[in-house]
C-alpha positions in Angstrom: 105.6 133.7 98.1 105.9 134.0 101.8 108.1 131.5 103.9 105.9 130.4 106.7 103.0 130.4 103.8 104.6 127.2 102.4 102.0 124.1 102.2 104.6 121.6 101.6 108.2 121.1 101.9 110.5 119.2 100.0 113.8 117.7 101.9 116.1 116.0 100.1 118.9 114.6 102.0 122.2 114.3 99.6 125.0 112.3 99.8 127.5 113.3 96.2 124.8 113.6 94.5 125.3 116.2 91.9 124.8 113.4 88.8 121.6 112.7 90.2 120.5 115.4 91.9 118.9 117.2 88.3 116.6 115.0 87.5 115.1 114.9 91.1 114.8 118.2 91.6 113.5 118.3 88.0 110.6 116.0 88.8 109.8 117.2 91.3 109.6 120.8 89.9 107.1 119.0 86.8 104.9 116.7 89.7 104.2 120.1 92.2 104.1 122.3 89.3 100.9 119.8 87.7 98.9 120.7 90.2 97.5 123.6 91.2 96.7 122.8 95.1 100.9 122.3 95.3 102.5 124.6 92.4 102.8 127.9 94.4 103.2 126.3 97.9 106.1 124.6 98.0 109.8 124.8 99.0 112.5 122.4 98.0 115.3 122.4 100.3 118.5 120.7 100.0 120.5 119.3 102.4 124.0 118.9 101.8 125.4 115.9 103.6 129.1 117.3 104.0 129.9 116.0 100.3 132.7 115.8 98.6 131.3 117.2 94.6 129.7 119.1 93.8 126.2 118.9 95.0 125.4 122.0 97.6 125.9 124.6 93.6 124.2 121.8 92.1 120.8 122.0 94.1 121.5 125.9 94.2 121.5 126.5 90.9 118.6 124.3 90.1 117.2 127.0 93.4 116.3 125.3 96.2 117.1 126.7 99.7 120.8 124.6 100.6 121.8 123.2 104.3 124.7 121.9 105.3 124.9 119.0 108.0 128.6 117.7 108.6 127.8 114.5 109.7 127.2 112.2 107.0 124.5 110.1 108.1 121.3 110.1 106.5 118.8 110.8 109.5 121.0 113.3 110.5 120.3 115.2 106.9 116.7 114.3 107.2 116.3 116.3 109.9 118.5 119.3 109.2 116.2 119.6 106.3 113.1 119.1 108.5 114.9 122.0 110.6 114.6 125.0 108.1 111.6 124.4 106.9 108.8 126.0 107.1 105.2 124.0 105.1 102.9 122.9 107.7 103.2 119.1 105.5 107.3 117.7 104.8 108.0 115.5 102.0 111.1 114.2 102.3 112.5 112.4 98.8 115.8 111.0 98.0 118.6 112.3 95.3 117.7 109.4 93.6 113.9 109.2 93.6 111.4 111.1 92.7 106.9 110.9 92.8 105.2 111.5 89.8 101.9 114.2 88.6 99.3 111.5 89.6 101.2 110.7 93.1 101.4 114.8 93.8 97.7 114.3 92.5 96.9 111.7 95.2 98.6 113.7 98.2 96.5 116.9 97.4 92.9 115.9 99.1 95.9 114.6 102.5 96.9 118.2 102.3 93.2 120.2 102.8 92.3 116.7 105.8 92.6 116.6 110.1 92.6 113.1 110.4 95.6 112.2 108.3 99.3 112.1 109.4 100.9 111.2 106.3 101.3 108.8 104.0 104.3 106.9 102.3 104.2 104.7 98.8 104.7 101.7 96.5 108.0 102.3 94.7 109.1 101.6 90.6 112.7 100.4 90.5 113.0 102.0 87.3 116.9 100.6 86.0 119.1 98.8 87.4 119.4 94.6 87.2 115.8 93.1 86.5 116.9 90.7 90.3 116.8 94.0 91.8 114.2 95.7 90.8 111.6 92.3 91.0 112.8 92.2 95.1 112.2 95.4 95.9 108.9 95.4 94.2 107.5 92.6 95.6 107.4 94.2 99.3 104.6 96.5 97.3 102.3 94.0 98.8 103.9 94.0 102.6 104.2 98.3 102.0 100.2 97.6 101.3 99.0 95.7 104.1 101.6 96.6 106.8 101.5 100.3 106.1 105.6 100.5 106.3 107.2 102.2 102.8 110.6 102.7 101.9 112.7 106.5 102.7 112.5 107.8 98.6 108.4 108.7 99.4 107.1 109.6 102.8 104.6 112.4 103.7 104.4 113.8 106.8 102.6 116.9 109.1 105.6 119.5 110.6 104.0 119.0 114.1 104.1 115.2 113.6 107.5 115.6 112.5 108.4 117.4 115.6 106.5 115.6 118.4 107.9 112.5 117.4 111.4 114.1 117.3 111.6 113.3 113.5 114.5 110.2 112.8 116.1 108.5 114.6 119.9 109.5 114.7 121.0 105.9 116.5 120.1 104.9 112.5 122.4 104.6 109.6 119.9 102.8 107.9 116.5 101.9 107.6 115.6 104.7 109.5 112.5 105.7 107.5 111.2 101.8 109.1 111.3 102.7 112.7 110.1 106.5 111.8 107.1 105.1 110.3 106.4 103.0 113.5 106.3 106.5 115.8 104.5 108.3 113.4 101.6 105.2 113.5 101.2 105.4 117.1 101.2 108.8 117.3 98.4 108.5 115.0 96.7 106.3 116.7 96.7 108.7 119.6 95.5 112.2 117.4 92.4 109.7 116.2 94.5 110.1 113.0 95.8 107.8 110.1 99.3 107.1 108.1 98.2 106.1 104.7 100.6 103.6 102.1 99.5 104.7 98.4 99.3 102.7 95.6 97.7 103.2 92.6 100.9 105.9 91.1 104.4 104.9 93.5 107.0 106.8 93.3 110.7 105.8 91.5 113.6 105.7 92.2 116.8 104.0 91.2 118.1 100.6 91.7 122.1 101.4 91.5 122.5 99.7 94.3 122.1 96.6 92.6 124.6 97.2 90.3 127.9 97.8 92.1 126.9 94.7 94.6 125.4 91.2 93.0 123.1 89.3 94.3 124.6 87.0 96.5 125.5 90.1 98.3 122.4 91.0 99.0 121.7 87.6 100.2 124.6 88.3 102.6 123.3 91.6 103.4 119.7 90.7 104.0 121.5 87.7 106.1 122.4 89.2 108.4 119.9 92.0 108.6 117.2 89.2 109.9 119.8 87.9 112.3 120.9 90.7 114.5 118.2 93.5 112.9 119.1 95.7 116.1 122.7 96.4 116.2 122.7 96.4 112.0 121.0 99.4 111.6 123.0 101.7 114.0 126.1 99.9 112.1 127.9 102.7 109.5 130.4 100.0 108.4 127.4 97.5 107.9 125.1 100.0 105.9 128.6 101.8 104.0 127.4 101.2 100.7 124.7 104.1 101.4 127.4 105.8 102.7 130.6 105.2 100.0 131.8 108.3 97.9 130.8 107.6 94.9 128.1 105.1 94.7 
């Protein structure tokens, strides 16, 4: 298929993800291949975010297009991957996450719609401590109510992504919250909507609950709630997202 004829470009930001990337890519391929509308019309772009392991080699072995971003920041990796995309729609998927075939089927009607700017999904944590799974999955009701989503799965129109300038590179964590906020604002001016799909949540790892215990996360959440604007812009505060071995 010609590069200019893709319907969906899947963008995976990846920093030292050689262990989890194979499952992510395989599950994405299985999900996309199950949909006749998407199967022959998607590409996968992995943005190697200055990894020190074999992330790039693994991505190439699985047939993905690999882009390199030297500055270690999730926002930059998302933007760099998107800059190489040619699809009409951009699907951002974290390297420890994946959509199911049913979730891909749910997005198919959006791909041909003129009044949808994009969507997110509720979340299913597949491993890690039970408390971590409970905390994250308990947020699903607020995602549906307030139309926000985690960064593990976001779909948006490519032209809308370009119009709002992509993800803010001021953020080291929760860049997706700011991105979705601006995307919904644009949707209002266009007469479009941003949806949260909930019947088939995307799957993600609970690995961040393994290395840091419950009380560590309580302190993290407290600090984040007291100093939100400062915290999301502080790479030291967001260190568990940027540790080489996590």
